[in-house]
C-alpha positions in Angstrom: 25.9 -9.8 -20.1 24.6 -7.9 -23.4 25.5 -4.3 -23.6 23.9 -1.1 -25.7 23.3 2.4 -25.9 20.7 4.4 -24.7 20.1 7.8 -26.6 18.1 9.5 -24.2 18.0 13.2 -25.1 18.4 15.6 -22.2 18.5 19.0 -24.4 16.4 21.5 -25.6 17.1 24.2 -28.7 18.7 26.7 -25.9 21.7 23.9 -25.6 21.6 22.1 -29.5 19.6 22.1 -32.4 17.5 19.5 -33.0 19.0 18.4 -36.1 22.5 18.2 -34.8 21.4 16.2 -32.2 19.7 13.6 -34.6 23.1 13.3 -36.3 25.2 13.0 -33.4 22.7 10.2 -32.2 22.6 8.4 -35.4 26.3 8.4 -35.6 26.7 7.0 -32.3 24.3 4.1 -33.5 26.5 3.8 -36.6 29.8 3.6 -34.5 27.6 1.2 -32.0 27.4 -1.4 -34.5 30.8 -1.4 -35.6 31.8 -1.8 -32.3 29.5 -5.0 -31.9 27.3 -3.4 -29.4 23.7 -5.6 -28.9 21.1 -2.5 -29.6 20.5 0.9 -29.6 17.3 2.1 -27.3 15.3 5.6 -27.3 12.8 6.9 -25.5 9.3 8.6 -25.7 8.7 11.9 -24.2 7.4 15.3 -24.9 8.0 18.9 -24.6 10.8 19.3 -21.6 14.6 19.3 -22.2 14.2 15.8 -20.5 13.6 13.4 -24.0 11.5 16.0 -25.4 13.6 15.5 -28.4 12.3 11.9 -28.6 8.2 12.4 -29.1 8.4 9.3 -31.2 11.2 6.4 -31.1 9.8 4.6 -34.1 10.6 7.3 -36.4 14.3 7.8 -35.0 14.7 3.8 -34.9 13.8 3.5 -38.7 16.5 6.0 -39.5 18.7 3.9 -37.3 17.6 0.6 -39.3 18.3 2.3 -42.4 22.1 2.8 -41.5 22.6 -0.5 -39.8 22.0 -4.2 -40.3 23.2 -6.4 -36.9 22.5 -4.1 -34.0 19.1 -4.7 -32.1 16.7 -1.5 -32.3 14.5 -1.2 -29.1 12.0 1.2 -28.1 12.3 2.3 -24.3 9.5 3.0 -24.3 6.4 3.6 -26.4 3.4 4.7 -24.5 -0.1 3.1 -25.2 -1.7 5.7 -23.4 -1.2 8.5 -26.1 -1.4 6.4 -29.2 -4.6 4.2 -30.4 -3.4 0.8 -30.8 -4.2 0.4 -34.3 -1.9 3.0 -35.1 0.8 1.5 -32.7 0.8 -2.0 -33.5 0.8 -0.9 -37.4 3.8 1.7 -36.9 5.7 -1.1 -34.9 5.1 -3.8 -37.3 6.4 -1.8 -40.1 9.6 -1.0 -38.4 9.9 -4.7 -37.7 10.0 -5.2 -41.3 12.2 -2.4 -42.1 14.8 -3.6 -39.5 14.1 -7.2 -40.9 13.3 -8.1 -37.2 16.2 -6.5 -35.4 13.0 -4.8 -33.3 12.4 -5.1 -29.6 9.2 -3.3 -28.2 9.5 -1.8 -24.9 6.2 -0.4 -23.6 5.7 2.1 -20.6 2.9 3.9 -18.8 4.5 7.5 -19.0 4.8 9.6 -15.4 5.0 12.7 -16.1 1.7 14.9 -15.3 2.0 17.6 -18.0 2.3 15.2 -20.9 -1.0 13.1 -19.7 -2.8 16.7 -19.5 -1.2 17.8 -22.9 -2.8 14.4 -24.5 -6.2 15.0 -22.4 -5.6 11.6 -20.6 -6.2 11.2 -16.9 -3.4 10.1 -15.1 -6.0 7.6 -13.1 -6.6 6.1 -16.2 -3.0 5.2 -16.3 -2.3 1.2 -15.3 -5.6 0.4 -17.2 -4.9 2.3 -20.6 -1.4 0.7 -20.5 -2.8 -2.9 -20.0 -5.5 -2.3 -22.5 -3.3 -1.0 -25.2 -0.7 -3.4 -24.6 -3.2 -6.5 -25.3 -4.5 -4.7 -28.5 -1.4 -4.4 -29.8 -0.4 -8.0 -29.3 -3.7 -9.2 -30.7 -3.2 -7.1 -33.7 0.0 -8.8 -34.4 -0.5 -12.0 -33.7 -4.6 -12.5 -34.9 -6.4 -12.0 -38.1 -10.5 -10.0 -38.1 -9.4 -8.5 -34.7 -12.4 -7.3 -33.1 -11.7 -5.6 -29.9 -14.0 -4.5 -27.0 -12.1 -2.8 -24.5 -12.9 0.4 -22.0 -11.2 3.0 -24.2 -10.8 1.4 -27.8 -13.4 -0.4 -29.7 -12.6 -1.4 -33.2 -12.8 -4.4 -35.9 -12.9 -6.7 -37.5 -9.4 -5.6 -38.6 -6.6 -7.3 -39.8 -3.3 -5.6 -39.2 -1.2 -4.8 -42.4 1.9 -5.0 -42.1 2.2 -8.4 -40.5 5.3 -8.3 -38.1 8.6 -9.4 -39.3 9.1 -11.7 -36.4 6.9 -14.2 -35.9 4.4 -14.2 -33.5 5.7 -11.0 -32.6 8.7 -8.8 -31.4 9.7 -9.3 -28.0 7.8 -7.2 -25.4 9.6 -5.5 -22.9 7.3 -3.4 -19.9 9.3 -0.5 -18.3 8.7 -0.6 -14.4 10.1 2.5 -12.5 9.1 2.1 -8.6 6.4 -0.7 -8.1 7.2 -4.5 -8.0 3.8 -5.5 -8.8 4.4 -4.4 -12.4 7.6 -6.4 -12.6 5.3 -9.0 -11.4 2.6 -8.9 -13.8 5.8 -8.6 -16.4 6.7 -11.9 -15.6 3.6 -13.7 -15.6 2.9 -12.2 -19.1 6.3 -13.6 -20.2 7.1 -10.2 -21.0 10.8 -9.1 -20.4 11.8 -5.7 -18.0 13.2 -2.1 -18.2 14.6 -0.8 -15.1 16.8 1.7 -14.0 18.4 1.0 -11.1 19.9 4.6 -10.2 16.5 5.7 -9.0 15.9 2.9 -6.8 18.4 1.3 -3.9 19.8 -2.3 -4.8 17.8 -4.0 -2.5 14.5 -2.5 -4.5 16.0 -3.7 -7.7 16.8 -6.7 -6.1 13.2 -7.5 -5.1 11.5 -6.5 -8.2 14.2 -8.7 -10.5 13.2 -11.5 -7.6 9.5 -11.1 -7.9 9.6 -10.7 -12.0 11.2 -14.3 -12.0 8.9 -15.8 -9.2 6.0 -15.0 -11.4 7.5 -16.5 -14.7 8.2 -19.6 -12.5 4.4 -19.6 -11.3 3.3 -19.1 -14.8 5.3 -22.2 -15.8 8.0 -20.0 -17.6 11.9 -20.8 -17.3 12.7 -17.8 -14.0 15.9 -17.5 -15.1 14.5 -16.7 -19.0 13.3 -13.0 -19.8 15.1 -10.5 -21.1 16.2 -7.7 -17.9 17.2 -4.5 -19.3 19.2 -1.9 -16.7 20.0 1.7 -18.2 22.8 3.4 -16.5 24.5 6.8 -17.0 27.7 6.3 -18.2 31.0 8.2 -18.4 34.4 6.5 -19.4 37.8 8.1 -19.6 41.5 6.8 -18.9 42.3 9.5 -16.7 40.1 9.2 -13.4 39.9 12.4 -12.3 38.8 13.7 -16.2 36.1 11.1 -15.8 35.1 11.7 -12.3 34.5 15.1 -13.4 32.9 15.3 -16.4 30.7 12.3 -15.4 29.5 14.2 -12.5 28.9 17.2 -14.7 27.0 15.2 -17.1 25.0 13.6 -14.7 24.1 16.4 -12.8 22.9 18.1 -15.7 20.5 15.3 -16.5 19.2 15.5 -13.2 18.4 18.7 -13.4 16.3 18.4 -16.5 14.7 15.5 -14.9 13.7 17.8 -11.7 12.2 20.3 -14.5 10.3 17.5 -16.0 8.8 16.1 -12.9 8.0 19.4 -11.0 4.2 19.1 -11.1 4.3 16.3 -8.6 4.7 18.9 -6.3 1.0 19.3 -6.5 0.0 16.5 -8.2 -1.4 12.9 -6.5 -2.9 9.9 -8.3 -3.8 6.3 -7.0 -2.2 5.0 -10.1 1.3 6.4 -9.0 1.9 5.7 -5.5 4.6 7.3 -3.9 5.3 9.4 -6.6 4.3 12.4 -4.1 8.0 12.0 -3.4 9.4 12.3 -6.8 10.3 15.7 -6.6 12.0 15.4 -3.0 14.1 12.3 -4.5 15.3 14.4 -7.7 16.2 17.5 -5.6 18.2 15.4 -3.1 20.0 13.4 -5.4 23.7 13.2 -4.8 26.4 12.2 -7.4 29.0 10.8 -5.2 26.5 8.5 -3.5 25.2 7.3 -6.7 29.1 6.4 -7.6 29.7 4.8 -4.1 26.3 2.5 -4.5 27.3 1.6 -8.2 24.0 3.4 -9.8 26.1 5.1 -12.5 29.2 3.6 -14.7 31.7 6.7 -14.2 35.5 5.9 -14.2 38.3 4.6 -16.3 37.4 1.5 -18.0 38.9 -0.6 -15.1 36.8 0.9 -12.4 33.6 0.5 -14.5 34.6 -3.4 -15.4 34.5 -3.7 -11.4 31.1 -1.9 -10.9 29.4 -4.2 -13.7 31.1 -6.9 -12.0 29.3 -6.3 -8.8 26.2 -5.5 -10.8 26.1 -9.1 -12.2 26.8 -10.4 -8.8 23.5 -8.6 -7.3 21.0 -9.2 -10.4 22.6 -11.6 -12.2 22.2 -11.9 -16.1 21.4 -8.9 -17.8 21.3 -6.8 -20.7 22.8 -3.0 -19.5 21.8 -0.4 -21.6 24.5 2.7 -21.4 23.2 6.1 -21.4 26.1 7.9 -22.7 24.1 11.3 -22.1 24.9 12.2 -26.0 22.7 15.7 -26.4 24.0 17.1 -23.4 28.4 16.8 -24.2 30.2 16.9 -27.2 30.2 14.2 -29.5 33.7 13.1 -29.6 33.1 12.6 -25.6 30.2 10.2 -26.4 32.4 8.5 -28.9 35.2 8.1 -26.8 32.9 6.3 -23.7 31.7 4.0 -26.4 35.0 3.1 -27.9 36.5 3.1 -24.6 33.8 0.5 -23.6 34.0 -1.8 -26.5 37.8 -2.2 -26.2 38.6 -2.9 -22.3 35.2 -4.0 -21.4 32.9 -5.9 -23.8 36.0 -8.9 -24.2 35.3 -9.4 -20.8 31.8 -10.1 -21.1 31.9 -12.0 -24.3 
């Protein structure tokens, strides 16, 4: 197993100034590299305290690239539906060169109705815009004189500059929340997966991974290959009571910000998002103690979290774990403690 940090801001101006948040997040990036973590990842979201301080992960990761030399940089994820593919392919290729080939690109469909409304993009176009955008970016990275005739974008002939540092292109990962068919499509195309186990039961995550690996095998690819990223809220302390008390506080804070962001689903429906009409109810009924008991959060002493990770490896196989150290809604020192304790007590067990 490999481990990195996922910087997912869950704060707004009333909680923390944006410049202070970015300073703290970049300090964590530098610490993660010193402690030999595998990657740093960040999101693309807008407007809400749930992720809104990160409208452009490429900008943040460019700053991270300038401060580091080894750690991998992961978009988790960029949204093709909100950016023209020529622009998106160029930004990502430029970042890959600035990082000397340390970029892995996660693509996502997005799922917040208010974001789609702000960009004037219908929710019911989510899947075809995603598929078209990823294909256009991949072609721009790998081909010259590209002529593209899609449903939403038409351009060419275009030869992208700069070319990606990595050849033929950076690794591609696809975010999937609750849809096994998305995992299958990623497997068929040879892409990696971005999953969030906290929003699904263990059996559902196992089904998605199994269908992903089966699709890889059907496509003639190594079923055990493909990078599977699993993101978990993480809070460590040497004192079990302190870890539980503060880990619970910050997890519930994050859940509250998520509830604000998904509230539009109470009156929104889309065939592209089957089952999302239940998301407000599910987020409202989230229970930290149940999540902890089901090993869907990594909260506790280093020894307790190590036991949880061993079970996770048994359930899901070898994977890449992203630790959401919830850096925006707690003091930087507490996030640094979590990262340091993890590096000292847990990383050596999986070396």
